[in-house]
N, C-alpha and C positions, 0 to 999 in steps of 0.2 A: 340732260343736265344733271350734274352731281348735286346731291342734297346733303345738307349738314344741319344738325340740330344742336343748339347751344342755349345758354340761359344765364341769368343773374340771380344770385341768392343773397339776401340781406334783409334789412328792416327799413321801412319807409322809402321804398325805391320806385314807387309808381311814376315818379316824374323823371326817371332815368332816361338819358338819351342813348344808352347803349344799344337798344334794339334798332333804332334809326341808323346809328353809325354802322353797325355790323351788316344789317340787311341792305342798306343802300350801297355799301362797298361791294357786297357780294353780288348784287344785281349788276353793278358795273363790270364785274368780272365773270358774268354769265354763270353764277353759282346760285343755286336755290338754298338759301339759308334761313332758318327760322330761329328767332331769338325770343325766349320766354322769360318773364319776370316771376320770380318766386319770392314773394314778400312774406317772411315768416310771421310778421305781426298779423297779417290777414289770414294766413294759413293756420294760425294758432299753434305755431311750432317754436321751439327754442333750440339752443345749440346742442341739447341732448338728442335732438332728432337728426342732426347732421349726418351721422354715420349711415343710418337707414336711408335717408334721403339720397345721399351720394350713390349708394349701391343701387337704389331704384332707378335713378337717372341713367346710370351706366347700363343697366339692363335694358333700358328703353332705347339704347343705341345712340345716345348723345355723344358728340365729339368732346364736349367739355363744358365747364361752367366758369363764369366770373364770380368772384366772392367779394362782397363789400361789407361795410359796417353792419353788425359788430362781430363778424365771424372770421376776419383775416388771420387771426392767430388760433382761434378755437377750432378751425378746420384741420389744423396740422396733424393732430393725433390720428386722424382717419385716412391719411394719405399713405401711399406705399413708398413714394420717393419725393425728394425735393431737389429743385435745381440749385446750383451753387448760390445764386442771388437770393433765392428764397431761404436757404439755410443761413446765409449771412445776416439777412434782414429779420429773420424769424417771423415772417408774415407771408401770406399767400393771397393773391388776388385773382389767380387763374389756375384752374385745374383742368388737365387734359387726360382723357381716358384713352389709353394706348396699351395694346398687348396685355389686356386684362389687369392693368395697373392704373392707379390714380396718382398722377404726377403733379406736384404743385410748383408753380412758378410765381415770380413777382415782376410784373411789368410797371408797377406804380413808380418805382424809383427812376426808371428810364423815362417814364412819362413826365415826371416832375422835372428831372434834370434837363430834358430837351426843351420843355416849356420855359424854364428859368433862363436858359441860354438865349432863347428867342425874345423874351420879354424884359429881362433884368440883368443882362450879361455884364453890365459895367457898374453895378452898384457896389457899395462898400460892404465887405463881408467880415469886418473886424469883430463885431459883436452882434450875434443874431439870436433873437428869442423865438423859441418854438413852443407853441401851445398844443399839447397832445403827445402822448407817448404810446399810442396803440399801434395797430398794424400799419395804418397809413403813415403815422408819425415816424415809425421805424424806417420806412422806405424813404421818406422825405429827409430825415436826419442823415441817412447814408448818402443821399444825393448831395446834400449841402456840404458835407465834409469832403466829398469827392470834388466838389466845385471850388474848394479852397477856403471855406469858412474857418476863421482863426479861433473863434470862441463861440460855441453853440450851447446856449442855456435852455434847458428843457423843463417845462412845467406841465404837470398833469395833476388832476384832482386826486389821483392815486399815486402818492409819492413813491411807493415801492416800485410801481411800474416805471416811473421816470428814472429812478435810481438803477433799475435793471437795464434799461435802455442805454443810459450813459456809461455804465460799466462795459457793456458790449461794444459801444462805439470807441471808448478809450483803449480797449484791448486791440481793436482793429486799426485805429487811426493814430494812436499815441496818447499817452497820459496827459490829461488836462484839456483835451480838445473839446470835450463835452462835460457839462455839469447839470445836476438836477437842482431846481430852485423852487422854493415855496412861495415867494412873493414876486410873481411875474409883473405885476403892475408897477412896482418900484423899478425893476430892471429895465422895463420897456422905456422908461424915461431917459436912459442913457445909451440905448441900443441904436444900431444902424438899421436893423431890419426886424420885421415881425412876421411870423408865419403861423397861420391857423391850420392845424391838421385835425381839430376836433370836429364833431358833427354840428356844433353850434353855428347857426346860420342857415342850416338846411330848412326846407319848407316844414319838415316835421320836427325840427329843433330850432325854432325861431329865436332871435336875439343876437347878442354880441359876446364873444369869448373874453373881452376885456372892456373897460369903460372908455367912452369917447375921450375923456380928458387925459388919457395916457398917450394919445396920438399927437404927433406934431409934424409939420410939413417936411422936416428933414428925414423922417422915417420912411423907408419903403415897406410896403405891406403886401403879403401874398396870402391867398386863401384858396385851399384846395376844393372847397365846396363849389359846385357848379349848378345846383338847382335850389334856389334861384341863381341866375348868372351874376347878379349884383347883390351880394349879401349886405347885411347891415354894417358889417365891419368895412367892407370895401366902399360902401356909400359914404360913410363917415370919413374914411381916409381920403377919398377923392375930394370931398368937400373942403378939406383944408390944404389940398395941394400935394398930398403924398403920391409918389409913384406906386402903382399897384399892379398886381397880377391876379386874375381870377383863375378858377379851376378849369376853364374851358379847354385850353391847349393841353393841359395835363391829361384830361380824360380822353382827348383825341389820340395823343401819342401812346398812351398805355393801351387804348383800344386797338390801335394799329398793330402793336406787337402781339396782343392777344389774338387778333384776327389771324395773324400769321401762324401762331401756335395751333389754333383750332383747325385751320384749313390747309396749311402748307403753302398758301399764296402770299405774296408780298403786297401789303396794302399801300394804296396811294394816299399818303398823309395829307397832301394839299387838297385832294378831293374830299377827304373826310373832314378837314377843317371847314371847307365851304359848306358841306352838308350840315355841320354843327351850327355854323353862323346863320344859315338859312332857317334853322328851326326856331330862332328867336325873333 
């Protein structure tokens, strides 16, 4: 039986379902796959340690690594190549070690896009507010504009980051498609949809990225956080009748593509979705 070693690098990741998703799918395909979690908070490491860490993992014979918050952009300088999507999005969530090179990919945008098509395909995309302009935010914003969003308004606590992302999006998709906003709470009141791409809502970052009184039943709400599966944002949105999408399908779809990049095998996404659902 072929053996493959992979892992996940990030902060506050001990509740991640990635080991279960990858190992279960590998077992179904008669592949011996180990998936390790490398939580830099526990390891007392920072982004300054990424270069040495990647080199060490490569020397240990790993096939690759998934990269999550807060390193999806910080990891880029330490890679040898980027896929076209990773270049466009300027964020990496999957690194493959191949031919003595560290190659960065982004499967987040595909994961979100496929999940959105499955869950919210018929919603109004005239005006969408996105919270967060980091690595995941860049992938989600790209997916939303590819899905046909007319006006994407992006808020981040770091306005420079929001402005940089919107400049990149407008260059790729056309002037005026995206804009950076300072007062997200006000804009949500007249928006059709709201997307949270910040870590707020995670087990390690509890709370809501906006106040409950900005939500109304006509608003659709998507949250890419998946542990817990029902964030405070989704709980409050559902309570008043909003259509919602959690982060579960996104993480499965992005994991399926990462599995393919790591192993060369095509993942069964339906089987992985069942594995994910059975874990709750």
